N, C-alpha and C positions, 0 to 999 in steps of 0.2 A: 451449576457447573456447566461450562461450555466446552464440551470435549471435541467437537468436530468443527472444522472451519466452514462447513456449509451453512450453519446457523448464523455465524458472523457475516458471511458473504451475503446471505439473503437480506439481513438488516442493513448492511452497508449499501446494497443496491437501493433499498427503500430510501435511505437518507440521501444518497447521491441523486436519485431521481427527483426527490423533493427540492433539493438545492438547485438543480439545473432545470426545473420545470419551466417551460416557456422558452427554452433556448434550443431550437431545432438543430443547430449546428454542433451540438454536443454528442459525442459517441462514448458510450460506456461499454467496455469489453472485458470479458473474462479471459484469463490465461493468455495474455499478449506475450508472444515470444520476442526476445530482444537479443542483441549480440549474436546474430546468426544462429539463434535457437539455443544458445548456451544457458539461458535463464528465461523463466516465464514469470511475469508479475501477475499476481492473483486477479487484480482489477485495475484497469487503466481507464482514466478519464481523458478524453482527447477533445480539446477545444483549440484555441490558438496556442495552448501550452499542453504539455504532457504531464499528467499527475498520476503516479503509480501508488497503489495500495497493496502492501504485502501483509498477508494474514498469517498469524501464528496462534493457533488455539492451544488450550491446555494440553491436548494430546501431542502436539508438535514439539520439536526441539528447536533450538536456535543454531544448531550445528552448521547448516548451509547458509545462514544469514551473512556471514562474512563474504563468501563468494558472491551471493546474490547482490550484496551492497555494491561490490565492485562493478558488476554488470549494470545495475540500475543507475549508478552514478554516471555511466557513459551516455545514458539515453534520456532520462526524465528531468524535467524542469524542477519538479518537486516529488518527494516520496514520503509516504506515511506508513509506518509500521502500525498495524492494528493487532493488538495482542491481549492476552488475559493477565490477570494480576500475578500469576505465578512466574511470568517472564519479565515483569517490569524492571526489576533491579538490574538484571543482566542486560536487558535491552538498553537501558540508560547508559551503561558503561561501554556498550559495543557500537552504538550508532554514530554515524557522521553527524557533525554539528548542524547540518542543514536539514536533516530528516525530521519529520514530525512523528509524534508518538501518541496513539490513542489506545485507551483501555476499553475492551469490550466487557461489559458487566451485565450479568443476568439480573433483571429486576422484575419480580413477579414472573410473568410468562413471556417476557420479551427481553431483548438486548438493547442496552443503551451504551453510548460511547462517551467516555470522559476524555477530553482533549488535554493531555499533559503537556505536549510540546507542539507548537504550530510549525509546519514546515516552512523553510526559507528557500529562496532561489538557489538552485545549483549552478555554480560558476564553472563546473568542470566537465560539461557535456562534451562528447566527441561527435563532431559533425558527421563523420562517416558512419558511426553506429546509429545516429538518429536517422540518417538518410536510408539506412538499410531496412528501416521499418516500411518504406514505401513499396 
């Protein structure tokens, strides 16, 4: 059982650091505020593109996801929802077609990620919202 997002976040950081090992121009940030602070993405990977990861653990609800989706769609090139099995069905029906979806699954004493949907390029970014990150 994965009840808190801190466990998912720690493993997500491990995976991202491995994926971007050797790329010094990559920045991985927690709690990046966007849309003048209206929303904060859990983990942002900044390269020549902006990829956001929103985490929803078993303890979380998806109530704020609709609002977060609107904010993240204004800023990120790609977004991936990282969640647990109990939220998968509802997440599939809620998410924008270009969002990715990963399942965080506890295997033995660690967390693995199952990639259900690969993220696609967002064609609806708002230049003003992106510039406000500077």
